[in-house]
C-alpha positions as CSV (number, residue, x, y, z in Angstrom):
1,X,0.0,0.0,0.0
2,X,1.5,3.3,-1.1
3,X,1.7,6.3,1.3
4,X,-1.0,8.2,-0.5
5,X,-3.3,5.2,-0.4
6,X,-2.7,4.9,3.3
7,X,-3.5,8.5,3.9
8,X,-6.7,8.2,1.8
9,X,-7.8,5.1,3.8
10,X,-6.9,6.7,7.1
11,X,-9.1,9.7,6.1
12,X,-12.0,7.5,5.3
13,X,-11.8,5.7,8.6
14,X,-11.6,9.0,10.5
15,X,-14.7,10.2,8.6
16,X,-16.5,6.9,9.3
17,X,-15.8,7.1,13.0
18,X,-16.9,10.8,13.1
19,X,-20.1,9.9,11.4
20,X,-20.7,7.1,13.8
21,X,-20.2,9.4,16.7
22,X,-22.5,12.0,15.1
23,X,-19.9,14.7,15.1
24,X,-19.5,17.5,12.5
25,X,-16.0,18.3,11.3
26,X,-16.0,21.4,13.4
27,X,-17.0,19.5,16.5
28,X,-14.4,16.9,16.0
29,X,-11.8,19.6,15.4
30,X,-12.8,21.3,18.7
31,X,-12.7,18.1,20.7
32,X,-9.2,17.3,19.2
33,X,-7.8,20.8,19.6
34,X,-7.2,21.0,15.8
35,X,-8.4,23.4,13.1
36,X,-11.4,22.4,11.1
37,X,-9.5,22.7,7.8
38,X,-6.9,20.3,9.2
39,X,-9.6,17.7,9.9
40,X,-11.1,18.3,6.4
41,X,-7.7,17.7,4.9
42,X,-7.2,14.5,6.9
43,X,-10.5,13.1,5.7
44,X,-9.7,14.0,2.1
45,X,-6.4,12.1,2.4
46,X,-4.4,15.2,1.6
47,X,-2.6,15.7,5.0
48,X,0.5,14.2,6.4
49,X,-0.7,13.6,10.0
50,X,1.7,13.6,12.9
51,X,1.5,10.9,15.6
52,X,0.5,13.6,18.1
53,X,-2.5,14.6,15.9
54,X,-3.5,11.0,15.5
55,X,-3.5,10.6,19.3
56,X,-5.7,13.7,19.6
57,X,-8.1,12.4,16.9
58,X,-8.3,9.0,18.6
59,X,-9.1,10.6,22.0
60,X,-11.7,12.9,20.5
61,X,-13.4,9.9,18.7
62,X,-13.1,7.7,21.8
63,X,-11.3,5.0,20.0
64,X,-7.8,3.6,20.2
65,X,-5.0,4.6,17.8
66,X,-5.0,1.1,16.4
67,X,-8.7,1.4,15.5
68,X,-8.0,4.4,13.4
69,X,-5.6,2.4,11.3
70,X,-8.3,0.1,9.9
71,X,-10.1,-0.6,6.7
72,X,-13.8,-0.1,6.9
73,X,-15.7,-3.2,5.7
74,X,-18.6,-1.7,3.7
75,X,-20.8,-4.7,4.4
76,X,-20.3,-5.0,8.1
77,X,-19.4,-1.4,8.8
78,X,-16.7,-2.6,11.2
79,X,-13.0,-1.9,11.1
80,X,-10.4,-4.5,10.1
81,X,-6.6,-4.0,10.2
82,X,-4.7,-1.9,7.6
83,X,-1.4,-3.6,6.9
84,X,1.7,-1.5,6.6
85,X,3.4,-1.2,3.2
86,X,4.2,-4.7,2.0
87,X,2.0,-6.1,4.8
88,X,5.0,-5.8,7.2
89,X,5.6,-3.5,10.1
90,X,8.9,-1.6,10.4
91,X,11.5,-3.3,12.5
92,X,13.2,-1.2,15.2
93,X,16.7,-1.9,16.5
94,X,16.9,-0.5,20.0
95,X,20.4,-0.2,21.4
96,X,20.3,0.6,25.1
97,X,22.5,-0.6,28.0
98,X,20.2,0.5,30.9
99,X,17.3,-1.9,31.3
100,X,15.3,0.7,33.2
101,X,15.6,3.2,30.2
102,X,14.7,0.4,27.8
103,X,11.6,-0.5,29.7
104,X,10.5,3.2,29.8
105,X,10.9,3.5,26.0
106,X,9.0,0.3,25.4
107,X,6.2,1.5,27.7
108,X,6.1,4.7,25.7
109,X,5.5,2.7,22.5
110,X,2.9,0.6,24.2
111,X,1.0,3.7,25.3
112,X,0.8,4.8,21.6
113,X,-0.4,1.3,20.6
114,X,2.6,0.8,18.3
115,X,3.0,-2.9,17.5
116,X,6.3,-2.9,15.6
117,X,8.9,-5.6,16.3
118,X,11.6,-4.2,18.6
119,X,15.0,-5.9,18.7
120,X,16.7,-4.9,21.9
121,X,20.5,-5.2,22.2
122,X,22.5,-3.7,25.1
123,X,26.0,-3.0,23.8
124,X,27.6,-1.7,20.7
125,X,29.2,-4.9,19.6
126,X,25.9,-6.7,19.6
127,X,24.3,-3.8,17.6
128,X,26.9,-4.1,14.8
129,X,26.7,-7.8,14.7
130,X,22.9,-7.5,14.4
131,X,23.1,-4.9,11.6
132,X,25.6,-6.8,9.5
133,X,24.7,-10.4,10.2
134,X,27.9,-11.3,12.0
135,X,29.0,-13.0,15.1
136,X,26.1,-14.5,17.1
137,X,23.7,-13.4,14.2
138,X,25.7,-15.0,11.4
139,X,23.4,-18.0,11.2
140,X,20.1,-16.3,11.3
141,X,18.1,-14.4,8.6
142,X,19.5,-10.9,8.2
143,X,17.1,-8.3,9.5
144,X,17.7,-4.7,8.4
145,X,15.7,-2.4,10.7
146,X,13.9,0.7,9.4
147,X,14.9,2.6,12.5
148,X,17.7,2.5,15.0
149,X,17.2,4.0,18.5
150,X,20.8,4.4,19.7
151,X,22.0,5.2,23.1
152,X,25.5,6.8,23.1
153,X,26.8,5.4,26.4
154,X,27.3,1.8,25.4
155,X,29.8,-0.8,26.6
156,X,32.3,-2.7,24.4
157,X,31.8,-0.5,21.4
158,X,30.6,3.1,21.9
159,X,27.4,4.5,20.4
160,X,29.5,6.9,18.3
161,X,31.5,4.1,16.8
162,X,28.3,2.2,16.0
163,X,26.9,5.3,14.3
164,X,30.1,5.9,12.4
165,X,30.2,2.3,11.0
166,X,26.4,2.3,10.2
167,X,26.6,5.6,8.3
168,X,29.9,4.7,6.5
169,X,28.6,1.5,5.0
170,X,26.4,1.7,1.9
171,X,24.3,-1.2,3.1
172,X,23.1,0.7,6.2
173,X,23.8,4.4,5.7
174,X,20.1,5.1,4.7
175,X,18.7,3.6,8.0
176,X,17.5,6.6,10.1
177,X,19.3,6.8,13.4
178,X,17.7,8.5,16.4
179,X,20.4,9.2,19.1
180,X,19.3,9.0,22.7
181,X,21.1,11.5,24.8
182,X,21.0,12.9,28.4
183,X,21.4,16.4,27.1
184,X,21.7,18.3,23.8
185,X,24.7,20.0,25.4
186,X,26.5,16.7,25.7
187,X,29.7,16.7,23.6
188,X,28.9,13.2,22.5
189,X,25.6,14.5,21.1
190,X,27.4,17.2,19.1
191,X,29.8,14.6,17.7
192,X,26.9,12.3,16.7
193,X,25.3,15.0,14.6
194,X,28.6,15.4,12.7
195,X,28.7,11.6,12.2
196,X,25.3,11.7,10.5
197,X,22.7,11.1,13.2
198,X,19.2,11.9,11.8
199,X,17.6,13.1,15.0
200,X,17.9,13.0,18.7
201,X,15.7,12.5,21.7
202,X,16.6,13.6,25.2
203,X,15.9,10.7,27.5
204,X,13.7,9.4,28.8
205,X,11.9,8.6,25.6
206,X,8.1,9.2,25.7
207,X,5.3,9.4,23.2
208,X,5.6,13.2,22.8
209,X,9.3,13.3,21.8
210,X,9.0,10.2,19.7
211,X,6.1,11.7,17.8
212,X,8.0,14.8,17.1
213,X,10.9,13.1,15.4
214,X,9.0,10.4,13.4
215,X,7.4,12.7,10.8
216,X,10.7,14.6,10.2
217,X,12.4,11.3,9.4
218,X,9.5,10.2,7.1
219,X,9.0,7.3,9.5
220,X,5.4,8.0,10.2
221,X,3.9,5.5,7.8
222,X,6.6,3.0,8.7
223,X,5.5,3.0,12.4
224,X,2.0,1.8,11.8
225,X,0.1,0.1,14.6
226,X,-0.7,-3.5,13.9
227,X,-4.0,-5.3,14.2
228,X,-6.2,-4.3,17.2
229,X,-5.5,-7.6,18.8
230,X,-1.8,-6.9,18.9
231,X,-1.5,-3.4,20.3
232,X,1.8,-3.9,22.1
233,X,5.3,-4.0,20.6
234,X,6.8,-7.4,20.1
235,X,10.1,-7.2,21.9
236,X,13.0,-9.5,21.1
237,X,15.9,-9.5,23.6
238,X,18.6,-10.4,21.1
């Protein structure tokens, strides 16, 4: 499903839920804290919608985010899941040493009903082996993630070195990398920007700061919720 097709389908679903609730566009806009023209553009499929706006629309319509990503069955009038492009959700490689920070981030994704597969590794060496199918991952099918969440303070091999190798290799340089940092004034953060990091998030990661970087990286349609029955991320401790 192409991006424009997803936008069109999403708009139809928003309109269907609005009609079911008996709201006008103006009333929905007021409930969601959005401009009526914005809601109109969404329903026409002509608007790139941020994760934050989707969350507002879902709350205003009293449905889950996952329910908004659904095809409307004309016969039954009930939603059924929209698959991501290629019927496959985007894989996320999450590189974080601190288990507490990892759990907070996963909880943030759960709160947004994101059902992408998350591959969690806890040091730089494991991250590189995962990305290039080496070492402990040499005998498994190579998985190239569509997003890397990268902490800089990693053991064995630093986050900066992981970033450098990832961006220097033509096989992986186009994978968006979001650096997780304690402060934008951190010298490591400044160096990571020079090495090609696509964005940053000041920890802890939550729904708000994740939603702010996703559209800028053109990841929005890659981070689609899965079926309503699977509204939590699938986490692999690799």
